[in-house]
C-alpha positions in Angstrom: 2.4 -9.6 -25.2 1.0 -12.0 -27.8 2.6 -13.7 -30.8 0.5 -14.8 -33.7 1.2 -17.5 -36.3 0.2 -17.9 -39.9 0.5 -21.2 -41.8 -0.4 -22.6 -45.1 -3.6 -24.5 -45.6 -4.2 -27.0 -42.8 -6.1 -30.3 -43.1 -9.3 -30.5 -41.1 -7.6 -32.8 -38.6 -4.7 -30.3 -38.1 -7.3 -27.5 -37.6 -9.1 -29.6 -35.0 -5.8 -30.4 -33.2 -4.8 -26.7 -33.2 -8.1 -25.7 -31.8 -7.7 -28.1 -28.9 -4.8 -25.8 -27.8 -6.9 -22.7 -27.9 -6.7 -20.8 -24.6 -4.0 -23.1 -23.2 -0.5 -22.3 -22.1 2.5 -24.0 -23.7 6.1 -23.7 -24.6 7.6 -22.4 -27.8 11.1 -22.9 -29.2 12.4 -20.2 -31.5 15.5 -20.2 -33.7 16.2 -18.2 -36.8 17.2 -21.3 -38.6 15.6 -24.8 -38.7 15.3 -26.5 -35.4 16.6 -30.1 -35.4 14.6 -32.6 -33.2 17.5 -33.3 -31.0 17.8 -29.5 -30.2 14.3 -29.4 -28.7 14.6 -29.7 -24.9 12.6 -32.5 -23.2 10.4 -30.8 -20.7 7.4 -32.0 -18.9 4.6 -29.6 -18.1 4.8 -28.1 -14.7 2.5 -29.8 -12.2 2.6 -26.7 -10.0 -0.6 -24.8 -9.6 -0.6 -21.0 -9.7 -0.3 -19.3 -6.4 -3.4 -17.5 -5.1 -1.8 -14.2 -6.0 -1.0 -15.4 -9.5 -4.6 -16.5 -9.9 -5.9 -13.1 -8.7 -3.6 -11.2 -11.1 -4.7 -13.4 -14.0 -8.4 -12.8 -13.1 -7.7 -9.0 -12.8 -6.0 -9.1 -16.2 -9.0 -10.8 -17.8 -11.3 -8.2 -16.2 -9.1 -5.4 -17.5 -9.1 -7.0 -21.0 -12.9 -7.2 -21.0 -13.6 -3.7 -19.5 -10.6 -1.4 -20.1 -8.2 -2.7 -22.7 -9.9 -0.6 -25.4 -9.3 2.5 -23.3 -6.1 4.4 -22.4 -6.0 2.6 -19.0 -2.9 0.5 -18.8 -3.1 -2.9 -17.0 -0.5 -2.0 -14.4 -2.5 1.1 -13.3 -5.7 -0.9 -13.3 -4.1 -3.7 -11.3 -2.7 -1.3 -8.6 -6.1 0.4 -8.3 -8.0 -2.9 -8.0 -5.5 -4.3 -5.5 -5.8 -1.1 -3.4 -9.6 -1.5 -3.6 -9.4 -5.1 -2.4 -7.0 -4.2 0.4 -9.3 -1.4 1.6 -12.3 -3.7 1.6 -10.4 -6.3 3.6 -9.0 -3.7 6.0 -12.6 -2.6 6.6 -13.4 -6.0 7.9 -10.7 -5.8 10.6 -11.8 -5.1 14.1 -10.5 -2.0 15.8 -8.1 -3.2 18.4 
């Protein structure tokens, strides 16, 4: 899912500042009425790194987006197929015991 934003004209400085956030993750507060500064929770960015499985899923998502997103293949189907392919490759490396 993605959410887009439109705004009135921005100064060059504001455009540069906004572009510095391109491709980054962040937090968003939403309220149907104006948000008062004291209502914004104080939260520090997580220092936690993604787990290896989260990293793999993110990479597979980018691969799907680059190769299949314009087709009828859904990401969940692509993900399961790719995970099964990876598992099969790794199982092939196991010695017969």
